[in-house]
VOGU-3710 file (C-alpha; in Angstrom, 3 decimals, decimal comma):
1> mcrrpeiaal> 43,747/41,208/10,717  45,757/43,526/13,156  48,163/46,060/11,254  51,210/47,651/13,220  49,553/51,563/12,588  52,833/52,346/10,877  52,408/49,424/8,188  48,749/50,430/7,692  49,913/54,160/6,927  52,289/53,186/4,546
11> lalltllgwt> 49,639/50,890/2,623  47,792/53,891/2,382  49,917/56,190/1,082  50,760/53,596/-1,398  47,376/52,875/-2,447  47,159/56,716/-2,752  50,068/57,086/-4,897  48,316/53,973/-6,753  50,263/51,156/-5,739  48,926/48,071/-4,217
21> asgfargari> 51,252/46,535/-1,589  52,875/43,956/-4,440  54,182/47,181/-5,642  52,305/46,888/-8,950  50,555/50,097/-10,476  46,796/50,468/-11,060  45,981/51,969/-14,845  49,130/51,289/-16,518  49,894/52,037/-19,619  52,111/52,284/-22,276
31> elvkrlwgig> 54,406/55,100/-23,451  56,081/55,566/-27,175  58,306/58,247/-27,752  59,201/59,470/-31,134  62,269/59,704/-32,124  63,410/60,845/-35,619  60,760/58,821/-38,348  59,820/56,393/-35,605  59,819/55,371/-32,382  62,559/55,201/-29,984
41> evrvqladrs> 61,595/54,474/-26,728  59,188/52,542/-25,037  58,015/53,255/-21,420  55,526/52,662/-19,059  53,542/54,916/-17,186  52,742/53,469/-13,821  50,403/55,784/-11,777  52,147/59,006/-11,488  55,244/57,928/-12,355  56,704/56,768/-16,088
51> rtlerfatph> 59,954/54,071/-16,108  61,586/53,113/-19,433  61,086/49,623/-20,582  63,224/49,715/-24,069  65,421/51,805/-26,050  65,959/50,858/-29,723  69,257/51,530/-31,098  67,824/52,850/-34,196  63,706/54,298/-34,538  61,320/51,206/-35,038
61> rvqaaevspd> 57,836/51,624/-36,393  55,282/49,945/-34,065  52,171/48,305/-35,586  50,675/47,682/-31,858  51,228/47,866/-28,276  48,968/46,691/-25,277  48,702/46,188/-21,544  47,356/43,013/-20,536  44,046/43,249/-18,614  45,446/42,569/-15,082
71> ealafvwhqg> 47,939/45,146/-16,169  51,004/42,661/-15,103  52,458/42,641/-18,655  52,399/44,809/-21,989  53,282/44,127/-25,548  54,958/46,187/-28,171  54,566/44,706/-31,775  57,950/46,589/-34,023  59,621/46,880/-36,368  63,283/48,135/-37,116
81> erpslrlsiy> 65,594/48,282/-40,161  64,481/44,837/-41,115  61,108/44,138/-42,655  60,145/41,236/-40,060  57,765/42,285/-37,301  59,390/41,552/-33,788  56,877/41,254/-30,492  58,344/41,719/-27,132  56,771/40,795/-24,282  57,281/42,661/-20,770
91> dlraqtrlve> 56,507/41,837/-17,018  55,514/45,273/-16,033  56,030/44,149/-12,216  59,688/43,634/-12,827  60,094/45,945/-15,411  61,860/43,440/-17,797  61,080/42,607/-21,250  60,411/39,115/-20,882  61,134/37,789/-24,466  61,140/39,092/-28,041
101> ftpgfggelh> 60,567/36,827/-31,106  59,220/37,014/-35,035  55,619/35,681/-34,669  56,246/35,771/-38,836  52,698/36,879/-39,589  51,007/40,750/-39,333  47,221/40,588/-38,513  45,802/41,504/-35,073  47,250/40,642/-31,528  45,986/41,200/-28,579
111> ftprgnliht> 46,315/39,760/-24,754  43,734/37,244/-23,472  41,872/38,197/-19,841  45,134/36,069/-17,901  47,791/37,144/-20,138  48,285/35,079/-22,846  47,959/36,673/-26,338  45,835/35,842/-29,562  47,333/36,147/-33,082  44,609/36,458/-36,088
121> wgcgsnchsf> 45,865/36,751/-39,506  44,645/36,098/-43,195  46,191/34,010/-45,589  43,635/34,380/-48,287  40,434/34,142/-49,549  38,265/32,315/-47,192  41,631/31,511/-45,250  42,439/32,363/-41,666  45,357/31,615/-38,977  45,600/32,104/-35,526
131> atydrrgriv> 47,949/31,303/-33,051  47,901/32,024/-28,890  51,424/32,506/-27,535  51,798/32,434/-23,176  54,026/35,145/-21,711  57,444/33,303/-22,954  56,503/33,294/-26,409  55,830/29,859/-26,407  52,593/28,600/-28,611  49,726/27,277/-26,764
141> lsggasglev> 47,465/27,172/-29,657  47,931/27,000/-33,445  45,449/26,509/-36,653  43,349/27,706/-39,298  39,678/27,708/-40,352  37,838/29,015/-43,048  36,306/31,238/-40,812  37,127/32,367/-37,287  35,806/34,974/-34,274  37,401/35,590/-31,058
151> spergsllvf> 35,034/36,301/-27,978  34,506/40,083/-27,021  36,528/39,657/-23,933  39,048/37,564/-26,061  39,067/34,167/-23,749  37,505/32,280/-26,397  38,554/31,628/-30,440  35,338/30,183/-32,583  36,205/28,778/-36,039  33,555/27,583/-38,476
161> psfmgaqepv> 32,837/26,935/-42,132  32,670/30,619/-43,942  31,504/28,837/-47,462  29,611/25,973/-48,138  32,066/23,752/-49,518  34,065/23,847/-46,194  33,199/20,715/-44,281  34,658/22,132/-41,281  33,422/21,622/-38,056  32,241/24,204/-35,580
171> tlydletgkp> 34,686/24,005/-32,622  35,089/26,610/-29,818  38,754/27,336/-27,836  39,500/28,428/-24,665  42,766/30,637/-25,564  43,869/29,980/-22,135  44,450/26,739/-21,903  44,499/25,954/-25,938  42,306/23,165/-25,868  38,761/22,790/-27,411
181> avtwsapend> 35,959/23,295/-25,280  33,397/21,618/-27,689  33,001/20,786/-31,332  30,188/20,198/-33,360  29,533/18,787/-36,531  25,779/19,074/-38,526  23,883/15,701/-38,734  24,783/13,243/-41,163  28,049/15,851/-42,180  25,926/17,856/-44,180
191> sfvidsivwr> 27,235/20,740/-45,369  26,642/24,306/-43,725  27,558/28,037/-43,562  27,544/30,423/-40,995  25,320/33,509/-41,253  25,263/35,073/-37,646  27,164/34,759/-34,086  25,785/36,410/-30,681  27,979/36,122/-27,364  25,736/36,482/-24,824
201> rsgtievdlt> 26,758/38,351/-21,427  25,905/34,768/-19,474  28,686/33,029/-22,073  26,083/31,405/-24,182  27,081/31,774/-27,655  24,280/31,786/-30,156  25,177/30,520/-34,091  22,588/30,909/-37,115  23,518/28,749/-39,818  22,346/27,359/-43,240
211> mlaghsgrlt> 22,578/23,202/-44,449  23,124/22,884/-47,983  20,048/21,637/-48,669  18,258/24,874/-47,816  16,795/24,898/-44,173  18,459/26,690/-41,753  18,535/26,391/-37,610  20,475/27,889/-34,467  23,708/26,017/-32,906  23,681/26,589/-29,332
221> lrrlaagqmr> 26,696/26,520/-27,143  25,833/27,032/-23,503  27,999/26,379/-20,226  26,945/23,669/-18,038  26,886/23,848/-14,356  30,096/21,637/-13,987  32,029/23,787/-16,482  31,813/21,931/-19,475  30,357/23,341/-22,963  27,764/21,686/-24,743
231> asftrn> 26,085/21,932/-28,170  22,611/21,790/-28,998  20,832/22,669/-32,629  17,204/23,506/-33,360  16,187/23,319/-36,815  13,974/26,374/-37,909
//
């Protein structure tokens, strides 16, 4: 595709400065500016430029802050004078806050590869809860299980029984759509417990488990050529 020389030169200059043609900087990071006993200002560093996203009226405590993998969004999980944690999600292209809401629980919060947020927290012994929010703070997925694990790239969530009497299936969720990709229950609804989980770079998940009857086996979750996930169990 041909470009006028002056346009090509401008694009080259923007690239040198760390900007793409869409006006979006690479290497974005959040800066938390201290004020008195807490955080007073949230700034975003875009290439060699620092811009203010938020100024708090009073100093805040920040639980976590993160930029999305594509660097289009950022969140700050913060607490002001009131005890509840507030979650603010920012559009880094527009440099505006999209939403602020109260998830209601602590725990861990991270971006998924496509810009949703996965929130996990404990609710007691052998009790875990989870929720996925979109960029507007709307719930895409929520639930609970006795055991759960988020994939290393945070695109999937595996829920499973963490003790023998849990009577739960193994379910793999897609954190972008909020839909289950595959669910597996033991033959004859036998009780089982998970011993280990290995996430392969190929996308295959290997789950070693022990049945109530005493024998063990491996559950393999593998993506087929058509894109669907398939579960297969091999007894040791």
